N, C-alpha and C positions, 0 to 999 in steps of 0.2 A: 534576258535581263532579270529574270525572276528573282525578286528579293535583293538584288544588288543595289548598293548604296552609291549613288552617282552625284558628284558635285557639278552643278551647272553655274558657270560664271558669266554667261551672256546676260546683258542688261535689257536692251530694247526688245528682243524676242525671247527673253528669259522665261517668262511664264509659259509661253507656247512650247518652248523646248522642254521645260520641266513636265508639262502635260504629256508631251510625246514620249518622254522617258517613262512616265507612269503608265501610259497606255500599253507600253511594251513590257510591263511588269516590274520595272525598276522603281527604286525609292529615291526620288530626287531631293537634293539639298541645294536650294537656290541661294547663291551668294553673289549678287551682282558686283562685278569688279570694275565697272566703268560707268561714268556719267557723261552724257553728251550735252554740252552747253552751247547755246547760240553764240556765234562769234562773227556776226555779219552786220556791218554798219551801212545802212542805206546810203548815207552821204558818200561813202567811199565807192559804192557800187555805181552811183550816178556819175561820179568823177571818172571812174574806170570806163564806162560806156562813152563818155565824152572824149576821153583820151584815145580810145580805140577808133573813134570816128576820124580823129586827126592822124593817127598812125595805127592802121589795122594790124591784127595779129595773124601771122602766117599759120600758126598752129594753136588749136584749143584742145586741152586735155581734160576730160571729165573722169573722175576717179570713183565717185560713189553716187548711188541713187539718192540718198537722203540729202546730200550736199547739193546735188544738181537741182532737186526740187526746191530746196531752200533758196538757192540763187534765183530761180525763176519767180518764186514767191516775192522776193525783194524787188525784182524788176517790175512785177505786176503792180506792187504797191507804189512804185515810183512812176508808173505809166511809161516805162521805157522798154517794155518787152519787145515790141515790134522793131525798135531800133537795134536791140541786142541780137534778135534773130537775123536781121539783115547783115549784121557784122559777121555772124557765124557762117552765113552763106559765102563769105569771102575767105574763110579760113578752112584749113584741113582739120576736120573734127575727128578726134580719136577717143575711144572709150576703154576703160579698164575691165569692164565685165558686163554681165547682163543687166544689172540694176541701173547703172547710168544709161545704158542703152534704152531701157524701157522709159526712163524719165525723159530722155531727149526725144524719143519717138512720139511721146504723148504731146510734145510741142511742135511736131513736124520738122524736127531738125534732121538734116542729112548727115549720116554717119559715114565717114570715109574709111576709117581704119579701126580695127578692134584688136585688143590684146587677146592672145590665145590663152587657153587654160595653162597654168592655174591662176592667171590674171594678176601677176605680180609686176613690179616695176621692170623686171627683166623683159617680160613680154611686151610691155608698152614700148620700151626702147627698140625691141626687135621689129615692132610694127612700123616704126618711123625711121629705121636705120638708113633708108635711101633718100630721105628728105634733106635738102640743103637748108641749113638753119643759120648759117653764119650771117650776122648782121640783122637777123629778123627778130620779131617779137613773138613770144609764146605765152599764152595764158594757161594757168593750171588751176583747176578747181581743187582746193585743198581738202583733205579729209581731216581727221581729228588732230593731226600734227603735221608739221612741215615734212614733205617727202624729200629729205636731204639728198638721197641717192639720185632721184629723178632730176632735181634742180641742178645738182653738180654735173650730171651727164649732159644736160641741155646747155648749161653754161660753157662746158668744155668744147662744145660744138659751135660756140660763138653766138648763142642766142641770148636775148634779154628775157629773163623769166619773170613773169608777173603772177604771183600766187593770189588766188581769191579765197580768203578765209570764209567758211560758211558755218562751221561748228568746231568746237575743240573738245578734246577728251580731258577728263578729270577723274579724281577719285570720287566715288559716290559719297553723298553727304553722310550716310550712315555706314560706317565701316565695321559695325558690330558683326554682321553675318560673315564677313571675311575673317575676322579674328576667330570666330567660332569654327569656321572651316579649317583654319590652320591648326587649332586644337584637335579637331576630329582627325585630321591627317596625321598629326603627331601620335595620336593614340591608336592609329591603324583602323579607324572606323569607316573609311571610305574604300570602295572597290574600284572606283574610277573617277577621274576628273576631266571635264570637257572644256577645252579652250577654243573660242571662236574668234579671237582677236589677240594680236601680239601685246596690245596695251593691257589686257587682262593679266597677262603674266607679270608685267612690270609692276602693275598696281598691287597685285597680290604679294609680291616680294617686298614692295614698299611698306605695306601694312605689317608684314612679318618683321622687317627691319625696325619699325617703330616700336614693336613689342618685344624686340630682341629674340625673335624666333626664326631667323633666316635659315640656319642649318637644320632646325627641326622641320621647317616647311620643305626644304629640299629633300631631306631624307624621307619625309612622309610621301611626297609626290613620287619619289623613286621606288617606293614600296607599293605603289598602286599602279593601275593602268591609266596612263595619260593619253587622252585623245585630242588631236589637233585638227583643225579644219583645213589647214593647208600650209604651204611652205613659209609664209610670213610668220604665222604663229609658231611654227616649228622652230624657226630661226631664233625667236625670242626664248623659247624653252631651252634650246641648246645653249644659248648665251647664259642662261641661269643654271646650267649643268643639270638639266632635267632630262631623263630618258623619255623618248616618245614611243608609246606602244602602238598607236594607231594614227595614221594621217589619211584624211578623206581624199579620195580621187573619184570624181572631180571635187574641188573644194566647195561643197555645198552641204547644207544641214542634213538633207536626206541621205546622202552618201556617208556622212559622218556617223549618223545614227546606225545605219546598216552595218558599217565597219565595226562600230563599238559593240553592237549586239552580237556580231559574229565572234569577236574577240573574247567576249564574256561568256559565250555559250559553253 
């Protein structure tokens, strides 16, 4: 990566990712494209636990580590964690990847099924394809937005889907760095752009739309090396008509950086 200018759009782990780029000789340009805002109402969590005691869920789906930890933090504050854990004992627990797996194991939760790599909705559905769900209740720990594909697939199998909001995605409060990045891409000043979340793509294009630079952004990205962490982010890039130069396999930061470094060498 020696001397290569690399745009980093990750927010939560953005500084660490930028530091890793710098350690490999790259010149990071950090423009966080996503804000995670709390979206968890304790009263609703208390009501959910009570309703699950009256009508248990056959299936519980956990999609993210940060959301799973936030959910348990809420049950801790309400004093209902033991009751919630007892309810999970009666459910088939499925996880989307290693992060929710770690969060659940820290609470002693039995994990029955796990999505295979690359940990997308398709793999979740494959992990539960032989479960009879008609007339049953399913709880889904939501990530930054509603997983419409998963909800529709479960509903089509006759399940009642109850989504548990834990956080929601938004534009960062300061979109100045994103506007600067769009200008830098337009001028051909970036060698690569790294996307670790599909919402980063949508937010970047939303900012570009607001400053009337959509085509300039698309052209700028297509003139540089675009690195995607996995198929979900890649799908968002393709929807935006952006060519993907590198996709990490497996969909993890280490693999993404190694692939990016090899492509830039």
